[in-house]
C-alpha positions in Angstrom: 113.8 79.0 68.5 111.5 80.8 70.8 112.5 83.0 73.1 109.1 84.3 74.7 105.6 83.5 74.7 102.4 85.4 75.2 99.5 83.9 77.0 96.2 85.8 76.0 93.2 85.4 78.0 89.7 86.7 76.8 86.9 87.7 79.1 84.6 85.1 78.3 87.5 82.5 79.6 89.0 81.6 76.1 92.5 81.1 76.3 95.7 81.2 73.7 99.0 80.9 73.5 101.7 82.3 71.0 105.4 81.6 70.6 107.8 84.5 70.2 110.1 83.4 67.8 110.9 86.6 65.3 112.9 89.2 66.6 110.2 91.6 65.8 106.5 90.9 66.5 103.3 93.2 66.1 100.2 92.5 67.8 97.1 93.9 66.7 93.7 93.0 65.6 94.4 93.2 61.8 95.6 90.5 59.8 98.8 91.9 58.6 100.2 91.6 62.4 102.8 88.9 63.2 100.0 87.8 66.1 96.5 88.7 64.7 93.8 88.7 67.6 90.3 89.0 67.3 88.9 91.9 69.6 87.0 95.3 69.1 88.6 96.8 72.0 92.2 97.0 70.4 93.9 98.8 67.7 94.9 97.5 64.1 98.6 97.4 65.1 98.4 97.8 69.0 102.2 97.4 70.0 105.3 95.2 69.1 107.9 93.1 70.9 111.3 93.2 70.1 114.4 91.2 71.0 117.8 93.2 71.1 120.4 91.2 72.2 119.8 89.4 75.5 117.0 91.9 76.1 113.1 91.8 75.0 111.2 95.1 74.7 107.3 95.7 74.5 106.6 99.2 72.3 102.8 100.8 72.2 102.4 101.7 68.8 100.1 104.7 69.1 97.3 102.5 70.0 93.9 104.2 71.1 93.2 102.2 74.3 96.9 102.4 75.2 99.0 99.3 76.7 99.6 98.8 80.3 102.4 96.6 82.0 101.8 95.7 85.4 98.8 98.8 85.5 101.5 101.7 83.9 100.5 103.0 81.0 103.5 102.9 78.3 104.4 105.9 76.5 104.1 106.0 72.8 106.7 104.6 70.6 109.1 104.4 73.9 110.2 100.7 74.4 109.8 99.3 77.9 112.3 96.0 78.9 110.3 93.1 79.8 112.2 90.3 82.0 109.3 87.8 82.4 106.2 87.2 84.4 104.8 90.9 83.4 101.0 91.3 82.8 99.8 93.4 79.7 96.8 95.2 79.5 94.8 96.5 76.3 91.1 96.6 75.9 89.4 93.7 77.5 92.2 91.3 76.7 95.0 90.1 79.4 98.4 89.1 78.5 100.9 87.4 80.4 104.4 87.3 78.8 106.8 84.4 79.9 110.7 84.4 79.0 111.3 80.9 77.7 115.0 80.1 78.7 114.5 81.8 82.2 117.7 80.7 83.5 117.4 82.1 87.3 121.2 83.0 87.1 121.3 84.4 83.9 122.9 88.0 83.6 120.3 90.9 82.8 121.8 94.0 80.8 122.6 96.8 82.9 122.3 100.1 81.6 125.3 102.2 81.4 123.6 105.1 83.5 123.0 103.2 86.3 124.0 104.8 89.7 124.3 102.1 92.0 127.5 101.2 91.1 129.4 99.9 94.5 133.4 99.2 94.6 135.0 98.1 97.8 138.4 97.0 98.9 140.1 95.3 101.5 144.1 94.5 101.3 143.5 90.9 100.2 140.5 91.2 98.2 137.9 93.8 96.6 134.3 93.6 95.2 132.6 95.7 92.3 128.6 95.5 92.4 126.2 96.9 89.6 122.5 97.0 91.3 119.3 96.9 89.2 118.7 100.9 88.0 114.9 100.0 87.9 112.0 99.0 89.9 110.3 96.0 88.8 107.1 94.3 89.6 106.6 90.4 91.4 106.9 87.6 88.8 109.6 89.4 86.9 113.3 89.3 87.7 116.3 91.6 88.0 120.0 90.8 88.4 122.9 92.3 90.5 126.2 92.1 89.1 129.1 91.3 92.0 132.9 90.6 90.5 135.1 89.6 93.4 138.9 90.4 92.7 141.7 88.0 94.3 144.6 90.5 94.8 146.3 88.4 97.6 149.0 86.1 96.6 147.3 83.1 97.6 144.3 80.9 96.3 141.4 81.9 98.5 137.7 80.4 98.9 135.1 83.4 99.0 131.5 83.2 100.5 128.3 85.3 99.2 125.5 86.2 100.9 122.6 88.5 100.5 120.3 89.9 103.0 117.2 92.3 103.1 114.9 89.9 101.1 112.8 86.9 101.4 115.2 84.3 100.9 113.0 82.5 98.4 113.3 85.5 96.1 117.1 85.2 95.8 119.3 83.0 94.1 123.0 83.0 94.1 124.7 81.3 91.1 127.9 80.7 93.0 127.8 81.4 96.8 131.0 79.8 97.4 133.9 80.0 95.2 137.6 79.7 94.6 139.6 82.5 93.2 143.4 82.3 92.1 145.4 85.2 93.0 144.7 88.2 90.8 141.9 86.5 89.1 138.7 88.0 88.9 135.2 85.5 89.4 131.9 87.0 88.5 128.7 86.3 90.3 125.2 86.5 89.7 122.6 87.8 92.2 119.2 87.1 91.0 116.4 88.9 92.4 112.6 87.6 91.6 109.7 88.4 93.9 107.0 85.7 94.0 103.7 86.8 92.1 101.4 86.8 95.1 99.4 89.5 96.8 101.6 89.5 99.9 104.8 90.5 97.9 104.7 94.0 99.4 105.4 96.4 96.9 108.1 99.3 98.1 112.1 99.9 98.8 114.1 97.2 100.0 117.7 97.9 101.3 120.0 94.7 100.1 123.2 94.2 101.5 125.6 91.8 99.7 128.3 90.6 101.7 131.3 88.8 100.8 133.9 87.2 103.3 137.0 84.7 102.9 135.6 81.6 104.0 138.9 81.1 106.3 138.8 84.7 107.7 135.2 85.6 107.7 135.7 89.0 109.9 137.6 90.3 107.0 134.2 91.0 105.2 133.1 93.8 102.4 129.2 94.2 102.6 127.4 96.4 99.5 124.5 98.0 99.9 121.8 98.1 97.4 118.0 99.9 97.1 115.6 97.3 95.4 112.3 98.6 94.2 109.5 96.3 94.1 106.6 97.8 92.2 102.9 96.8 92.8 100.9 94.8 90.3 97.5 94.4 89.5 95.0 91.3 88.4 92.1 89.9 90.1 89.8 87.0 89.6 86.0 86.2 89.4 83.4 83.6 89.2 79.8 83.0 89.2 78.8 80.5 92.4 76.0 79.3 90.1 75.8 79.9 86.5 71.9 79.6 86.4 69.9 81.5 88.5 65.9 81.3 88.6 63.4 84.2 89.4 63.7 84.9 92.7 67.2 83.6 93.4 70.0 85.7 94.3 73.3 85.1 92.4 76.7 85.2 94.1 79.8 86.5 92.0 83.0 85.6 94.1 85.8 88.4 93.5 89.3 87.9 94.0 92.2 90.8 94.2 95.2 88.6 92.9 97.3 91.5 92.7 99.8 93.5 95.3 98.0 96.6 95.9 94.7 98.0 96.7 92.0 97.2 93.9 88.5 99.5 93.3 86.1 97.2 91.1 83.0 98.2 89.6 80.5 95.4 89.0 77.4 95.7 86.5 75.4 93.4 84.4 74.1 93.3 80.9 72.0 91.2 78.2 71.6 91.2 74.7 68.3 92.1 74.3 68.1 94.2 77.3 65.0 92.3 78.6 66.5 91.9 82.5 67.1 94.2 85.2 70.0 94.0 87.6 69.7 94.8 91.2 73.4 94.7 92.5 73.9 95.2 96.2 77.3 96.3 96.3 78.0 97.5 92.6 81.3 99.4 93.7 83.8 97.3 95.9 87.5 97.9 96.8 89.6 95.2 97.9 93.2 94.9 99.8 96.1 92.8 98.2 94.7 89.1 98.7 91.2 89.8 99.5 88.1 87.7 98.6 84.6 89.1 98.5 80.9 87.8 97.6 78.8 90.3 95.6 75.3 89.5 95.5 72.3 91.2 93.5 68.9 89.9 91.8 67.9 89.4 88.0 64.6 90.6 87.1 62.7 90.5 83.8 61.6 94.0 82.8 58.6 92.7 81.5 57.4 89.7 83.6 55.6 86.9 81.9 52.4 86.1 83.5 51.9 82.5 82.0 53.9 80.2 79.8 56.9 77.9 79.5 60.5 79.0 81.5 62.4 81.3 79.6 66.1 81.3 79.5 67.8 84.6 79.2 71.9 84.4 78.9 73.3 87.3 80.8 76.9 88.8 81.3 78.2 90.0 84.7 80.8 92.5 84.1 83.9 93.7 86.4 86.1 96.7 85.4 89.1 97.7 87.6 88.8 101.3 88.6 92.8 101.4 88.5 94.9 102.6 85.5 94.5 99.5 83.7 90.4 100.1 83.6 90.8 96.2 82.8 87.5 94.5 82.0 86.3 90.7 82.8 83.3 88.9 82.3 81.5 86.0 83.1 78.4 84.7 81.6 75.4 83.1 83.4 71.4 82.1 82.1 68.7 83.3 84.2 65.6 81.2 84.1 62.5 83.5 84.2 59.8 81.4 85.5 56.1 82.8 84.8 53.6 83.2 87.9 51.3 81.1 86.0 51.7 77.6 84.1 51.5 77.1 80.4 48.2 75.1 80.7 46.4 78.1 82.8 44.5 79.7 79.7 43.0 76.4 78.7 42.0 75.5 82.2 40.8 79.0 82.7 38.8 78.8 79.4 37.3 75.3 80.1 36.2 76.3 83.7 35.2 79.8 83.0 31.6 78.5 83.5 31.9 76.2 86.3 33.8 78.9 88.3 31.5 81.8 87.6 29.2 80.2 89.7 31.6 79.8 92.5 33.4 83.0 92.0 31.0 85.3 94.4 30.9 82.0 97.1 34.9 82.1 96.9 35.1 85.7 97.3 33.0 85.9 100.5 34.7 83.2 101.9 38.2 84.9 101.4 36.7 88.2 102.6 35.4 86.7 105.8 38.7 84.3 106.5 41.1 85.9 108.8 44.5 86.2 107.5 47.1 83.6 108.5 49.7 85.4 111.2 53.2 85.7 109.5 55.9 83.6 110.9 59.7 84.7 110.9 61.3 81.0 111.7 64.7 82.3 111.6 66.4 85.4 111.1 70.5 85.9 111.2 73.5 87.8 110.2 76.8 86.1 108.8 78.8 88.2 111.5 78.0 90.0 114.7 81.3 92.0 113.8 81.6 93.7 110.4 84.6 96.3 108.8 82.7 99.1 107.4 82.2 98.7 103.6 82.0 95.1 104.0 78.6 93.4 103.0 76.4 92.4 105.6 74.8 89.5 104.8 71.1 88.5 106.1 69.6 85.3 106.0 65.6 84.3 107.5 63.2 81.7 106.4 59.5 83.2 106.9 55.8 81.7 106.2 52.7 83.4 106.0 53.9 86.2 104.6 52.9 88.5 102.0 55.5 91.7 102.6 59.1 92.0 103.9 60.8 94.9 104.4 64.5 95.4 106.2 65.4 98.5 108.7 68.2 99.6 109.9 68.3 101.6 113.2 64.5 102.4 112.7 65.1 104.0 109.2 63.7 101.5 106.4 66.6 100.0 104.4 65.0 97.4 102.0 61.3 97.8 101.1 58.9 95.7 99.2 61.3 92.7 99.2 60.1 89.5 97.5 58.7 87.0 100.2 60.6 84.5 98.0 63.7 85.6 98.8 65.6 83.8 101.7 68.1 86.7 102.3 69.8 90.5 101.4 72.9 92.2 101.9 73.7 95.6 103.7 76.4 98.1 102.4 77.8 99.1 105.7 79.5 102.1 104.1 77.4 104.8 105.7 77.3 103.0 109.2 79.7 102.5 112.5 79.2 101.2 116.0 76.0 99.2 117.1 73.6 98.8 114.4 70.0 97.6 114.9 68.7 95.2 111.8 65.4 94.5 111.7 63.3 92.2 109.7 59.6 93.1 109.3 57.0 90.3 107.9 53.5 91.1 107.1 50.3 89.6 106.0 47.4 91.7 105.7 47.2 93.5 109.1 49.2 90.9 110.8 52.9 91.7 111.4 55.8 90.1 112.7 59.7 91.3 113.3 62.9 90.1 114.4 66.1 92.1 115.0 69.7 91.6 115.2 72.3 93.5 117.0 75.6 94.0 114.5 78.6 96.1 115.5 80.2 97.5 112.6 84.0 99.0 112.8 86.4 101.1 110.9 88.8 98.3 109.6 92.8 99.0 109.7 93.7 100.8 106.4 97.5 100.8 104.7 98.6 103.8 106.4 102.1 105.3 106.0 105.1 104.3 108.7 108.4 106.6 107.8 111.7 107.1 109.2 113.6 110.0 109.0 116.4 109.9 107.6 116.1 106.4 106.3 119.8 105.7 106.6 122.2 106.2 109.5 125.7 106.4 109.7 127.5 104.2 112.5 129.7 105.6 115.7 128.0 108.6 115.0 125.2 110.3 117.4 122.2 110.8 115.4 118.6 112.3 115.6 116.1 109.8 113.9 112.0 110.9 113.7 109.5 108.1 113.5 106.0 109.2 112.4 103.1 106.7 111.1 99.6 107.4 110.8 97.0 104.2 110.5 93.4 104.5 109.6 91.2 102.6 111.7 93.7 102.4 114.3 92.7 102.8 118.1 96.2 102.0 119.3 99.7 101.6 117.9 102.6 100.2 119.4 106.3 100.8 118.1 109.1 98.1 118.7 112.5 98.3 117.5 114.0 101.3 118.9 116.3 99.7 121.4 118.5 98.7 118.9 119.5 102.4 118.4 118.5 104.4 121.3 117.9 104.2 124.8 115.4 106.9 124.5 111.9 105.6 126.5 108.9 106.0 124.2 105.3 105.3 125.2 103.6 102.0 125.8 100.9 102.8 123.2 99.8 105.6 120.9 96.8 106.6 118.8 96.0 105.9 115.0 98.8 108.5 114.2 102.2 109.5 116.3 105.5 110.7 115.9 108.5 109.9 117.9 111.1 113.0 117.4 114.3 113.8 118.9 115.3 109.8 119.5 119.2 110.3 119.8 121.4 107.2 119.5 124.7 105.8 117.9 123.7 102.8 115.5 125.9 99.9 115.2 124.4 98.0 112.2 121.1 98.5 110.4 117.6 97.5 112.3 114.1 97.0 112.0 111.3 99.2 113.3 108.1 97.7 113.8 104.6 99.3 113.9 101.6 97.3 115.6 98.4 98.1 115.0 95.4 97.2 116.4 91.8 98.4 115.8 88.7 98.3 118.0 87.9 94.9 117.8 91.1 93.3 118.4 92.2 93.1 115.1 95.9 93.2 114.5 98.4 94.5 111.5 102.3 94.7 112.0 104.1 96.7 109.4 108.0 96.9 109.2 110.5 99.4 108.4 114.2 98.5 107.6 116.7 101.4 108.4 119.9 101.1 106.9 123.3 101.8 108.4 126.6 103.2 106.6 130.1 103.6 107.7 131.6 107.0 108.3 134.5 107.2 105.9 137.4 109.6 105.3 140.5 109.8 103.6 144.0 112.1 103.6 143.4 115.6 103.2 146.6 116.2 101.4 150.0 113.8 101.9 149.9 110.7 104.1 148.3 110.8 107.5 150.6 109.3 110.4 148.7 107.2 112.8 149.6 106.6 116.5 149.0 104.0 119.3 146.7 107.2 121.0 145.5 110.8 120.8 149.2 112.4 121.3 152.0 113.2 119.3 153.9 111.6 122.1 152.6 108.3 121.2 154.3 105.5 119.3 153.8 105.7 115.5 151.9 102.2 114.4 150.4 103.1 110.5 150.5 105.2 107.9 147.4 106.1 105.8 148.5 106.8 101.8 147.0 109.6 100.0 143.6 108.9 98.6 143.2 105.9 100.8 139.8 105.7 102.5 139.3 104.6 106.0 136.4 104.1 108.5 136.7 106.5 111.6 135.0 104.8 114.6 135.7 107.7 117.4 137.3 111.0 118.0 138.9 111.4 121.5 137.4 114.2 124.2 138.9 117.5 122.6 137.5 116.5 119.2 141.4 117.1 117.7 142.3 113.4 117.0 140.5 110.8 115.0 140.6 107.1 115.0 140.7 105.1 112.0 140.1 101.3 112.0 143.3 99.0 110.6 143.3 95.5 109.4 143.5 92.7 111.7 141.2 94.7 114.2 143.6 97.3 115.0 143.0 101.1 115.2 145.5 104.3 115.1 144.8 107.9 115.8 145.5 110.8 113.7 144.9 114.4 113.8 141.7 115.6 112.9 143.1 118.4 110.4 144.6 116.1 108.3 141.4 114.4 107.4 138.7 115.1 105.1 135.6 113.3 105.7 132.1 112.4 103.8 129.3 115.1 103.6 127.1 112.3 105.1 127.9 112.7 108.5 129.2 115.4 110.9 132.9 114.5 112.5 131.5 116.8 115.5 128.9 114.4 116.4 131.3 111.4 116.0 131.4 108.8 119.0 133.8 110.5 121.7 136.3 107.7 123.2 137.1 108.8 126.9 139.2 105.4 127.5 142.1 106.4 125.7 146.2 105.2 126.2 148.3 107.1 128.1 151.4 108.7 126.2 154.5 106.9 127.1 157.8 108.6 127.0 160.0 107.7 124.2 162.6 104.8 124.4 165.9 104.8 122.7 164.5 102.3 119.7 161.4 103.7 118.5 159.1 100.8 117.5 159.1 100.0 113.7 155.8 101.6 112.3 153.4 99.2 110.3 152.5 100.7 106.6 149.1 100.1 105.3 148.9 98.6 101.8 148.1 101.2 99.3 144.5 100.9 99.7 143.5 100.6 103.1 140.1 99.8 104.5 138.2 98.3 107.6 137.8 94.9 108.5 134.0 95.7 109.8 131.5 95.3 107.0 131.6 98.8 105.0 129.0 100.3 102.8 130.7 102.7 100.5 129.0 104.5 97.8 131.7 106.9 96.2 129.6 107.9 93.2 126.4 108.5 94.9 125.8 112.1 95.4 125.9 113.4 98.7 129.0 111.7 100.2 131.7 114.1 98.4 134.5 114.4 101.2 134.9 117.8 102.5 137.5 119.2 104.8 136.7 119.4 108.5 138.6 121.9 111.2 
């Protein structure tokens, strides 16, 4: 039974599929391979596909030109995992790997050395989450493994939700499940970004929440970092496969990947009888962008007379990224001689008669004035063009023997064939208001037409960062936001009010830094940067800022918690040794910390009895000024409530005990 499939695409459009049945499959041009592929651009034994347990691996077999998976070159003889949907590039071939039995909730093996393991616990249940240990590309999928343990004495139904990713990327095999007392139930959360250019690469903060259906406030929430890698791919097509003399070909190219893609376009023919004039031989496409590249084909040695000749040719498009992938589209150039095939016979038969008239014709031509050139129409495809984008010109002329194009009074195209009806201008070297002129001539007569075009700097990808990228609840912290967007005239920042009331400017320039923003986060929030270029085009970028809980545990023995920050207050609970609690405030003296308890309760303990995680400063914890007044002791003390062995908060909490940087240290 096949466990996978390889779809192989050749540059000339040929396509084949190969089923993967054997556990070890070799691919190359030699007939000794399991899959032999005829191509001179790959090695005899290029790469192998192996199945080990439930995981599929690809390994480069010391190939000459290398093996690329989603534009990343593989290390020689080092297995690389495949999950399905990856694009494999070797030589001039493009291969897509498909997983046959691709159950969207199928568990994926997680390596032993993963660092994204999170354990959280409340009195009635606990969760254990193992997240992806490496990045993956859109089209592939990766799983997060969730285990829910019912530690209560009653059967309970739990709900699972995931946030931080587009909903269409996530599938949960059991979003709601019932667990008996003492039982453990696994849940698989499958993450599969759509293989589309809008699937933005980068790190996503993913929150996995679990809560009992009957008591949704008793909720645990684990935070994972999911890294989505960029992928590359492009499509191309000739608008017309047959191009005649004097016509211009139009090649459509499309960046189908999720990262900027530079391309180089060139032409060739087998007998080197053609010359290719490509108006924009090098272009760079943003994710999802489509572009038309124009050019002309001219014979190296034009024929004066005879029948039309057909010249097969290839247009080659090569990506300038790490993969250097090459694609080819084939067409035909129809060379039409300047004179028809019967011209020699007519010339020979009429040589004598024409000889007598030749002198008269020459005199008539010499004395007849040349007709005035006429420019019936002259237009541009747009009066506002992004810098680096081709500007297409179109015209209709009569009585013209010479054509030329000027840009800002400087010749740009000279000796343009009067048979052409348009041209393209590379705008990379121009900006602002540009004057385009078409000059038509016939003898001494001249005609001129002009168009005014504004060339603006387009918005670039830029950078948008926050420092730190993760904040701590209930703690006073500084946040610095920085950005730089090429081509932007103004930028606006929103979303900061969810963290701080520090005022910000209504608008900034292309780059900016907002520092000294002080606030106390209550939960995760999203910053939005809106950039606008000089002609009003807008681009929006979002930045997610994660929030975790401040956590402490007893420095030694159990901690006595009281109703207020004073030893005269009634004892309401204790924190057992080694139990982790969330602290949400300190008193005005800084000598007491307030710990969260089950049932929306809280208690105060002396600060010297706590040790807290290193990811926050206890001195910056929120100061609670409205605290209970100590009451005189009564003859019958109130019974103390004792926490269960592992007390935690009823609010959502994110604990990462094994991650460096949160090792508890004593605080004075």
